[in-house]
C-alpha positions as CSV (number, residue, x, y, z in Angstrom):
1,M,22.8,42.4,-5.9
2,L,22.8,45.8,-4.0
3,V,19.3,46.0,-4.7
4,Q,18.3,42.6,-3.4
5,F,20.4,43.4,-0.1
6,F,18.5,46.6,0.3
7,L,15.1,44.8,0.1
8,F,16.4,42.0,2.6
9,F,17.4,44.8,5.1
10,V,14.2,46.5,4.8
11,L,12.2,43.5,5.4
12,I,14.2,42.5,8.3
13,A,13.8,46.0,9.7
14,A,10.0,46.1,9.2
15,A,9.7,42.5,11.1
16,Y,11.9,43.8,14.0
17,S,9.6,46.9,14.1
18,E,6.5,45.1,14.1
19,D,7.8,43.1,17.0
20,S,9.1,46.0,18.6
21,E,5.6,47.6,18.6
22,N,4.4,44.7,20.8
23,I,7.0,45.1,23.5
24,C,5.9,47.3,26.5
25,F,9.2,47.2,28.1
26,S,12.2,45.2,28.7
27,K,14.0,45.4,32.3
28,K,16.5,43.6,34.0
29,I,15.8,43.1,37.5
30,H,17.6,40.6,40.2
31,N,19.9,39.4,37.6
32,S,16.9,38.4,35.5
33,E,15.7,39.5,32.0
34,C,12.1,40.6,31.9
35,I,10.0,41.5,28.6
36,C,6.4,42.5,28.5
37,E,4.7,42.1,25.2
38,S,1.2,43.6,24.7
39,L,-1.7,41.0,23.8
40,L,-4.1,43.4,22.8
41,L,-7.0,40.9,23.2
42,E,-10.2,42.4,21.8
43,D,-12.3,40.1,23.8
44,H,-11.1,41.3,26.8
45,V,-12.5,44.1,29.0
46,D,-9.4,46.2,28.8
47,P,-7.6,44.9,25.5
48,D,-4.9,47.6,25.6
49,A,-3.8,46.5,29.0
50,T,-3.7,42.7,28.3
51,S,0.0,41.6,28.3
52,K,2.4,38.7,28.7
53,L,5.6,38.8,30.9
54,T,8.4,36.6,30.5
55,C,11.2,36.7,33.0
56,K,14.2,34.3,32.9
57,N,17.4,33.8,34.8
58,G,18.4,34.9,38.2
59,D,15.5,35.8,40.9
60,A,13.0,35.5,37.9
61,F,10.2,35.0,40.4
62,Q,10.9,38.0,42.8
63,A,11.6,40.0,39.4
64,A,8.0,39.0,38.2
65,I,6.4,39.7,41.5
66,E,7.9,43.3,41.4
67,I,6.9,44.0,38.1
68,V,3.5,42.7,38.6
69,Q,3.1,44.9,41.6
70,A,4.5,48.0,40.2
71,R,2.6,48.0,36.9
72,N,-1.1,48.2,37.9
73,D,-1.8,49.6,34.6
74,L,-1.1,46.2,32.9
75,I,-3.1,43.0,33.2
76,F,-0.7,40.0,32.9
77,L,-2.6,37.0,31.5
78,N,0.4,35.3,30.4
79,L,3.3,34.6,32.6
80,Q,6.7,32.6,31.8
81,I,9.0,32.4,34.5
82,S,11.9,30.0,33.9
83,D,15.6,29.3,34.6
84,S,15.4,30.4,38.4
85,D,16.3,28.9,41.2
86,L,13.0,28.4,42.8
87,E,12.3,25.2,44.8
88,S,8.7,25.1,45.7
89,I,5.8,27.3,45.0
90,G,2.9,28.3,47.2
91,H,0.1,30.4,48.0
92,R,2.4,33.4,49.1
93,I,4.3,33.6,46.0
94,L,1.6,33.1,43.3
95,K,-1.2,35.2,44.7
96,N,0.6,37.9,43.0
97,F,-0.4,36.4,39.6
98,Q,-4.0,36.0,40.2
99,A,-5.1,37.6,36.7
100,A,-3.0,35.0,34.8
101,E,-5.0,32.7,32.6
102,H,-1.7,31.1,31.1
103,L,1.5,30.1,33.4
104,N,4.6,28.6,32.2
105,L,6.9,27.5,35.3
106,S,9.1,25.5,33.0
107,E,12.8,24.9,33.5
108,N,13.2,25.7,36.9
109,K,14.1,23.7,39.9
110,I,10.5,23.2,41.6
111,S,10.6,19.9,43.6
112,L,7.4,20.9,45.8
113,I,3.8,22.3,45.2
114,E,2.7,23.5,48.8
115,K,-1.1,22.9,49.5
116,D,-3.5,25.4,48.2
117,A,-0.8,26.9,46.2
118,F,-3.3,28.0,43.5
119,R,-6.0,29.2,45.5
120,S,-5.8,32.9,44.1
121,M,-5.5,31.6,40.6
122,K,-9.0,30.8,39.5
123,N,-8.7,32.1,36.0
124,L,-5.8,30.0,35.2
125,Q,-6.3,27.8,31.9
126,T,-2.9,26.6,31.1
127,L,-0.1,25.5,33.8
128,D,3.2,24.1,32.5
129,L,5.3,22.7,35.1
130,S,7.8,20.8,32.7
131,S,11.3,20.5,33.1
132,N,11.4,20.6,36.9
133,S,12.4,18.4,39.7
134,L,9.0,17.0,41.2
135,N,9.0,13.6,42.4
136,L,5.7,13.5,44.0
137,L,2.2,14.8,43.5
138,Q,0.6,15.3,46.7
139,E,-3.1,15.4,47.4
140,Y,-5.1,18.4,46.2
141,A,-2.0,19.7,44.6
142,F,-4.1,21.4,41.9
143,M,-7.0,22.6,44.1
144,H,-9.1,25.8,43.1
145,L,-8.2,25.7,39.6
146,P,-11.9,25.2,38.0
147,H,-10.9,26.5,34.6
148,L,-7.7,24.7,34.0
149,K,-7.8,23.1,30.7
150,N,-4.1,22.3,29.9
151,L,-1.6,20.9,32.5
152,S,2.3,19.8,31.7
153,I,4.2,18.1,34.3
154,S,6.5,16.3,31.8
155,N,10.1,16.0,32.2
156,N,10.2,15.9,36.0
157,R,11.1,13.2,38.3
158,L,7.9,11.9,39.2
159,Q,7.8,8.4,41.0
160,S,4.4,8.6,42.5
161,I,1.3,10.5,42.3
162,E,-1.2,10.2,45.1
163,I,-4.9,9.3,44.5
164,K,-6.4,12.8,44.9
165,S,-3.8,14.7,43.4
166,F,-5.8,16.0,40.4
167,Y,-8.7,16.6,42.6
168,D,-11.0,19.6,41.2
169,L,-9.8,19.6,38.1
170,L,-13.1,19.0,36.5
171,N,-12.2,20.9,33.2
172,L,-8.9,19.7,32.5
173,E,-8.7,18.2,28.9
174,H,-5.0,18.0,28.1
175,L,-2.5,16.2,30.7
176,D,1.1,15.6,30.0
177,L,2.9,13.4,32.3
178,S,5.7,12.1,29.9
179,N,9.4,11.8,30.4
180,N,9.1,11.0,34.1
181,N,9.9,7.9,36.3
182,L,6.6,6.7,36.8
183,S,6.6,2.7,37.2
184,F,2.9,2.1,37.8
185,V,-0.5,3.7,37.0
186,D,-3.4,3.6,39.5
187,N,-6.6,5.2,39.4
188,W,-5.4,9.0,39.7
189,F,-7.4,10.3,36.8
190,A,-10.8,9.6,38.3
191,P,-11.7,13.3,39.0
192,L,-10.6,14.3,35.4
193,K,-14.0,13.8,33.8
194,N,-13.5,15.9,30.8
195,L,-10.1,14.8,30.1
196,K,-9.4,14.3,26.2
197,V,-5.5,13.8,26.0
198,L,-3.4,11.9,28.2
199,I,0.2,11.6,27.4
200,L,2.2,8.8,29.6
201,S,4.9,8.1,27.2
202,H,8.7,7.9,28.1
203,N,8.3,6.7,31.9
204,E,9.0,3.2,33.4
205,I,5.5,2.0,33.7
206,R,5.5,-1.7,34.1
207,S,1.9,-2.2,35.3
208,I,-1.5,-0.3,34.8
209,A,-4.3,-0.9,37.1
210,N,-7.5,-2.3,35.5
211,N,-9.6,0.6,36.6
212,S,-7.0,3.2,35.8
213,F,-8.9,4.9,32.8
214,S,-12.3,3.9,33.8
215,S,-13.6,7.3,34.8
216,I,-12.0,9.4,31.7
217,I,-14.6,8.3,29.2
218,H,-14.2,11.3,27.1
219,L,-10.5,10.3,26.4
220,I,-9.8,10.7,22.4
221,K,-5.9,10.5,22.6
222,L,-3.9,8.1,25.0
223,D,-0.1,7.7,24.7
224,I,1.5,5.1,26.6
225,S,4.7,4.6,24.3
226,F,8.3,4.2,25.4
227,N,7.5,2.2,28.6
228,N,8.1,-1.2,30.2
229,L,4.8,-2.9,29.7
230,K,4.7,-6.5,29.2
231,V,0.8,-7.0,29.9
232,I,-2.3,-4.8,29.1
233,P,-5.2,-5.6,31.1
234,S,-7.9,-7.1,28.9
235,L,-10.5,-4.4,30.0
236,L,-8.3,-1.6,30.4
237,F,-9.7,0.4,27.5
238,Y,-13.3,-0.7,27.6
239,R,-15.0,2.2,29.0
240,L,-12.9,4.8,26.5
241,K,-15.8,4.7,24.0
242,N,-14.2,7.9,22.5
243,L,-10.9,6.9,22.2
244,N,-9.4,7.7,18.6
245,F,-5.8,7.4,18.9
246,L,-3.7,4.9,21.2
247,S,-0.2,4.4,21.1
248,L,1.6,1.2,22.7
249,A,4.8,1.7,20.8
250,M,8.3,0.6,22.2
251,N,7.1,-1.5,25.3
252,N,7.6,-5.1,26.1
253,L,4.4,-6.4,24.9
254,E,4.1,-9.9,23.4
255,T,0.5,-10.2,22.8
256,L,-2.9,-8.9,23.5
257,D,-6.1,-10.4,24.8
258,E,-8.9,-10.6,22.5
259,N,-11.2,-8.3,24.4
260,T,-8.4,-5.4,24.4
261,F,-10.3,-3.2,21.9
262,K,-13.7,-4.8,22.3
263,G,-15.6,-1.3,23.3
264,N,-13.4,1.1,21.2
265,S,-15.6,1.5,18.4
266,M,-14.0,4.9,17.5
267,L,-10.6,3.9,17.5
268,E,-9.0,4.7,14.3
269,K,-5.2,4.8,14.8
270,V,-2.9,2.5,16.7
271,N,0.8,2.3,17.2
272,L,2.0,-1.1,18.1
273,T,5.6,-0.7,16.7
274,G,8.8,-1.6,18.8
275,N,7.2,-4.4,21.0
276,L,8.3,-8.3,21.3
277,W,5.4,-9.6,19.5
278,V,4.9,-13.2,19.9
279,C,2.6,-14.0,16.5
280,D,0.9,-17.0,17.3
281,K,-2.9,-18.1,17.5
282,K,-3.4,-16.2,20.7
283,L,-3.2,-12.9,18.4
284,L,-5.4,-14.3,15.9
285,P,-8.8,-12.8,17.3
286,L,-7.1,-9.4,16.2
287,H,-6.9,-10.3,12.8
288,D,-10.3,-8.7,11.8
289,W,-9.6,-5.7,14.1
290,L,-6.0,-5.1,12.6
291,R,-7.5,-5.1,9.0
292,K,-10.2,-2.8,9.9
293,Y,-8.2,0.0,11.5
294,E,-5.3,2.2,10.6
295,T,-2.1,0.9,12.4
296,Y,1.5,1.6,12.3
297,K,2.1,-1.8,10.5
298,E,5.7,-1.3,9.3
299,G,7.1,-1.3,12.8
300,A,5.2,-3.8,14.5
301,I,7.2,-6.7,14.1
302,C,7.0,-10.3,14.9
303,A,9.9,-11.5,17.4
304,E,8.8,-14.9,17.6
305,P,8.4,-17.8,16.4
306,P,11.4,-18.0,14.4
307,E,9.4,-18.6,11.0
308,L,7.5,-15.4,11.2
309,H,10.5,-13.5,12.7
310,S,10.6,-10.0,10.8
311,Y,7.3,-10.1,9.4
312,T,4.9,-7.3,10.5
313,I,2.2,-8.3,13.0
314,Q,-0.7,-8.1,10.4
315,H,1.3,-10.0,7.8
316,A,1.9,-13.0,10.2
317,L,-1.7,-12.9,11.3
318,E,-2.5,-13.3,7.7
319,I,-0.5,-16.2,7.3
320,L,-1.9,-17.8,10.7
321,Y,-5.3,-16.8,9.4
322,L,-4.6,-18.6,5.9
323,E,-3.2,-21.7,7.9
324,R,-6.3,-22.0,9.9
325,Q,-8.3,-21.7,6.7
326,T,-6.6,-24.6,5.0
327,L,-7.0,-26.8,8.2
328,E,-10.7,-26.1,8.2
329,C,-11.2,-26.8,4.4
330,P,-12.4,-30.1,3.7
331,T,-10.5,-30.1,0.3
332,C,-7.2,-29.6,2.1
333,N,-6.3,-32.9,3.3
334,A,-3.7,-35.6,2.5
335,T,-6.3,-37.8,0.7
336,M,-7.9,-34.9,-1.4
337,C,-5.5,-32.1,-2.1
338,N,-2.3,-30.6,-1.1
339,C,-2.7,-26.7,-0.1
340,T,0.5,-24.6,0.0
341,I,0.9,-20.9,1.5
342,S,2.9,-18.6,-0.1
343,K,4.0,-16.6,3.1
344,D,5.3,-13.4,1.1
345,K,2.2,-13.2,-1.5
346,L,-0.2,-14.4,1.1
347,V,-2.0,-16.8,-1.2
348,I,-2.6,-20.4,-1.5
349,T,-1.8,-23.1,-4.2
350,V,-4.1,-26.1,-4.3
351,D,-2.7,-29.4,-6.0
352,C,-5.3,-31.7,-6.9
353,S,-3.5,-33.4,-9.5
354,N,-3.4,-37.3,-10.1
355,R,-6.6,-37.6,-7.4
356,G,-9.1,-39.2,-10.1
357,L,-11.6,-36.3,-9.5
358,T,-14.5,-36.3,-11.8
359,R,-15.6,-32.8,-11.5
360,L,-14.3,-29.5,-9.9
361,P,-13.8,-29.1,-6.1
362,E,-16.8,-27.6,-4.4
363,V,-15.0,-25.8,-1.8
364,L,-11.4,-24.2,-1.8
365,P,-9.8,-22.2,1.2
366,H,-10.0,-18.4,0.8
367,R,-7.4,-16.7,-1.3
368,T,-6.8,-19.8,-3.4
369,K,-4.8,-18.3,-6.4
370,A,-3.7,-21.5,-8.2
371,L,-5.6,-24.8,-8.6
372,N,-3.9,-27.7,-10.3
373,L,-6.1,-30.4,-11.4
374,Y,-3.7,-32.1,-13.9
375,N,-4.1,-35.5,-14.8
376,N,-7.6,-36.4,-13.2
377,K,-11.0,-37.7,-14.9
378,I,-12.7,-34.5,-15.2
379,R,-15.2,-34.4,-18.2
380,S,-17.4,-31.5,-17.7
381,L,-16.7,-27.9,-16.5
382,N,-20.0,-27.3,-14.8
383,I,-20.0,-25.0,-11.9
384,D,-23.4,-25.1,-10.4
385,H,-22.2,-27.2,-7.5
386,I,-19.3,-24.8,-6.5
387,N,-19.3,-22.3,-3.7
388,I,-18.9,-19.2,-5.7
389,S,-17.5,-17.1,-2.7
390,V,-14.3,-19.0,-2.0
391,W,-13.7,-19.4,-5.9
392,L,-13.3,-15.7,-6.6
393,D,-9.5,-15.6,-6.1
394,V,-8.8,-18.3,-8.4
395,S,-6.5,-17.0,-11.0
396,F,-4.8,-19.8,-12.5
397,L,-6.4,-23.1,-13.4
398,Y,-4.3,-26.2,-14.6
399,L,-6.8,-28.8,-16.3
400,N,-4.4,-30.5,-18.6
401,N,-4.6,-34.3,-19.1
402,N,-8.3,-34.7,-18.2
403,I,-11.2,-35.9,-20.3
404,I,-13.0,-32.5,-20.9
405,D,-14.9,-32.6,-24.1
406,S,-16.8,-29.3,-23.6
407,V,-16.4,-25.8,-22.0
408,K,-20.0,-24.6,-22.3
409,G,-20.5,-25.1,-18.4
410,L,-18.1,-21.9,-18.1
411,E,-20.3,-20.1,-20.7
412,G,-21.2,-16.4,-19.1
413,S,-19.3,-17.4,-15.8
414,W,-17.6,-15.1,-13.5
415,L,-14.6,-17.6,-13.4
416,L,-13.9,-16.8,-17.1
417,K,-13.4,-13.1,-16.1
418,N,-11.3,-13.8,-13.3
419,L,-8.9,-16.4,-14.9
420,V,-5.1,-15.1,-15.9
421,A,-4.1,-18.4,-17.0
422,L,-6.2,-21.4,-18.3
423,H,-4.4,-24.8,-19.4
424,L,-6.9,-27.3,-21.3
425,S,-4.0,-29.1,-23.2
426,N,-4.5,-33.0,-23.9
427,N,-8.3,-33.0,-23.2
428,R,-11.0,-34.2,-25.7
429,L,-12.0,-31.0,-26.9
430,T,-13.1,-30.7,-30.7
431,E,-14.7,-27.3,-30.7
432,I,-15.2,-24.2,-28.7
433,P,-18.1,-22.0,-29.4
434,I,-16.9,-18.6,-30.8
435,H,-19.1,-16.5,-28.2
436,I,-17.3,-18.7,-25.2
437,L,-13.9,-17.5,-26.9
438,E,-15.1,-14.0,-27.1
439,Q,-16.0,-14.2,-23.2
440,I,-12.5,-15.3,-22.4
441,R,-10.9,-12.4,-24.5
442,G,-13.1,-9.9,-22.6
443,G,-11.5,-10.9,-19.2
444,L,-7.9,-11.1,-17.7
445,L,-6.6,-14.1,-19.4
446,D,-3.1,-13.8,-20.4
447,E,-2.1,-17.7,-20.7
448,L,-4.3,-20.2,-22.7
449,Y,-3.1,-23.6,-23.7
450,L,-5.2,-25.7,-26.2
451,S,-2.7,-28.1,-27.4
452,G,-3.1,-31.8,-27.6
453,N,-7.0,-32.0,-28.2
454,P,-8.7,-33.7,-31.3
455,W,-9.9,-30.5,-33.0
456,T,-12.3,-30.6,-35.6
457,C,-11.4,-29.2,-39.0
458,D,-14.2,-28.0,-41.4
459,C,-16.0,-24.9,-42.3
460,N,-16.8,-24.0,-38.7
461,T,-13.1,-23.9,-37.8
462,V,-12.4,-21.0,-40.0
463,R,-13.6,-18.6,-37.4
464,F,-11.8,-20.7,-34.6
465,Q,-8.4,-20.3,-36.8
466,A,-9.2,-16.5,-37.1
467,W,-9.4,-16.2,-33.3
468,L,-6.4,-17.9,-32.5
469,Q,-4.4,-15.7,-35.0
470,D,-6.2,-12.5,-33.4
471,N,-5.0,-13.8,-30.0
472,Y,-1.7,-14.9,-30.5
473,R,-0.2,-13.3,-27.5
474,T,-2.5,-15.1,-25.4
475,V,-2.8,-18.6,-26.8
476,R,0.6,-20.5,-26.2
477,N,1.9,-23.7,-28.1
478,F,0.2,-22.9,-31.5
479,D,2.2,-25.9,-33.1
480,G,0.3,-28.2,-30.8
481,I,-3.1,-26.9,-31.6
482,C,-3.9,-29.6,-34.6
483,C,-6.6,-31.2,-36.4
484,S,-7.8,-34.6,-35.3
485,K,-6.6,-37.9,-36.6
486,D,-10.1,-38.1,-38.6
487,S,-9.5,-35.1,-40.7
488,G,-8.1,-36.9,-43.6
489,V,-5.2,-35.4,-45.3
490,Y,-5.0,-32.7,-42.8
491,A,-4.8,-34.9,-39.7
492,N,-2.3,-33.7,-37.1
493,S,-1.7,-30.5,-38.9
494,P,-1.4,-27.0,-36.9
495,I,-4.7,-25.4,-37.6
496,Y,-3.0,-21.9,-37.8
497,R,-0.9,-23.0,-41.0
498,L,-4.0,-24.2,-42.9
499,K,-5.5,-22.1,-45.7
500,K,-9.2,-21.3,-45.3
501,S,-9.8,-23.2,-48.6
502,Q,-8.3,-26.3,-47.0
503,L,-10.5,-26.1,-43.9
504,C,-13.5,-25.2,-46.2
505,P,-13.2,-26.4,-49.7
506,Q,-15.8,-25.6,-52.4
507,Q,-17.5,-28.2,-54.3
508,V,-17.2,-28.3,-58.1
509,Q,-20.9,-28.5,-59.6
510,M,-21.9,-30.2,-62.9
511,V,-23.6,-28.1,-65.5
512,N,-27.4,-28.9,-66.1
513,P,-28.6,-29.3,-69.8
514,F,-31.6,-27.1,-69.2
515,D,-29.4,-24.3,-68.3
516,V,-27.7,-24.6,-71.7
517,V,-31.0,-24.5,-73.5
518,N,-32.2,-21.5,-71.6
519,G,-28.9,-19.8,-72.5
520,I,-29.3,-20.4,-76.1
521,M,-33.0,-19.4,-76.3
522,A,-31.9,-16.1,-74.4
523,V,-29.3,-15.5,-77.2
524,I,-31.6,-15.8,-79.8
525,I,-34.2,-13.7,-78.4
526,V,-31.7,-10.8,-78.1
527,L,-30.6,-11.2,-81.5
528,I,-34.3,-11.0,-83.2
529,M,-34.7,-7.8,-81.1
530,M,-31.4,-6.2,-82.4
531,K,-32.5,-7.3,-86.0
532,L,-36.0,-5.5,-85.4
533,T,-34.4,-2.4,-84.0
534,V,-32.0,-2.3,-87.0
535,D,-34.8,-2.8,-89.7
536,Y,-37.0,-0.2,-88.0
537,I,-34.3,2.4,-88.0
538,L,-33.6,1.7,-91.8
539,Q,-37.3,1.8,-92.8
540,K,-37.6,5.4,-91.2
541,R,-34.7,6.7,-93.1
542,T,-35.1,5.2,-96.4
543,G,-38.8,4.6,-96.6
544,K,-38.1,1.1,-97.9
545,L,-39.4,-2.1,-96.1
546,P,-36.8,-4.6,-95.3
547,R,-36.1,-7.3,-97.9
548,F,-38.0,-9.9,-96.2
549,F,-41.3,-7.7,-96.5
550,S,-40.8,-6.6,-100.0
551,L,-40.5,-10.1,-101.4
552,N,-43.7,-11.1,-99.9
553,W,-45.3,-7.8,-101.2
């Protein structure tokens, strides 16, 4: 335990020592705590002199000015002055920091930026004015900052921005105006030709001028979340060809125009959560767009209509899309078939039972999962006439109580591979070729009904019986798969219970007389050969001829 404590102490001491090495000095001036840290920037002309100065509390500005003036041996590239009572900034104060590249003036009481305030800060790249008291940005507030890339004015009290406030910021890439009191957005950003990130979240924005973003064509990220927007102008984002991320979350939006994202080919992520979406036909043009791009779907919930309340926008649009599909499909009408949409599963069930159909329907609505053709007059399962593209989702096919006498039309078809359930009970099937049954087994089929058909029971049925037994988990109602009435003593007997000898009895053949004669002659020949062999052996041993030869001698 002591060893662990000692090691911990050593590590803390080492870390403190390392930080201490970077500290140039620490002073308290005008009730302000000021710390100087060495930056040691190797790419600078005098890397050993590059420093960061942080002054907090009291008269931090005056303290920073005195330190910069006193330490000519140091180059203060990074300045942080905060928690002071400074209410305005102008050229008279900021000229002392003309070498600065990064200036952090956050958490002060600044309410005014004087004209030409940054005239001497031509090297400035980052400016942080967050958490101050600015309520207005005057024209030309940021003149003479040709290298500024990052500007933050978040957490102020901004209510208005004059048209030319950002004039001369040609190289600005990141602008943060979040957490202010802006109620509208105008064409303030026209000078910002290279802006890539714009944050307008947590304001009170109710309207945005149609040309507000027309000049910032290099914008990649735009955040307008947590505002009071009810409408988005249809062409607001049209010129933002490079836009990759857009947040419209937590507003009061109810709908979007079909042209809203028409020009945004690079857009990949959109946050639509926390709005009051009315999920009706006006949103349908966005259906394909929402499927294509990544959106924050779980929080984008429909507020209206009541039947779609609490569904996500994309889910609701899928439902509306399916409803439109059923209305446009000729199969789905009162005289043809009934089409029902499962809103939770986003699939369609087509019920064509008792319609007097003589063949499979040619077309179905997209995402038809189950097709009920019960009690029709379908004889053939030929699929040459049907539209394959709209049949691809069919997984459950119910063909009970028809007059089907063959399934050869399904041979080698994609339909056999897609089906999960196939009901063929109570038809006129007498046999199914084994190779077709093997195709069924090679697919997704989990439920097959074949009962109530007049099955032929002969020697060819033996393989059918074996297939049934091998697929007992798939084939349902075994007892109903019986021999036809014309099968003699085995009529109406369940096929799986019959023995092979019963399905294919072997015939008893009569003995042919010629076969008997041939058998006797064969036996006599064998006996003669055996007698000759024995006599030969005796003659060799005794030298005497067999009795037959001695008598004749």
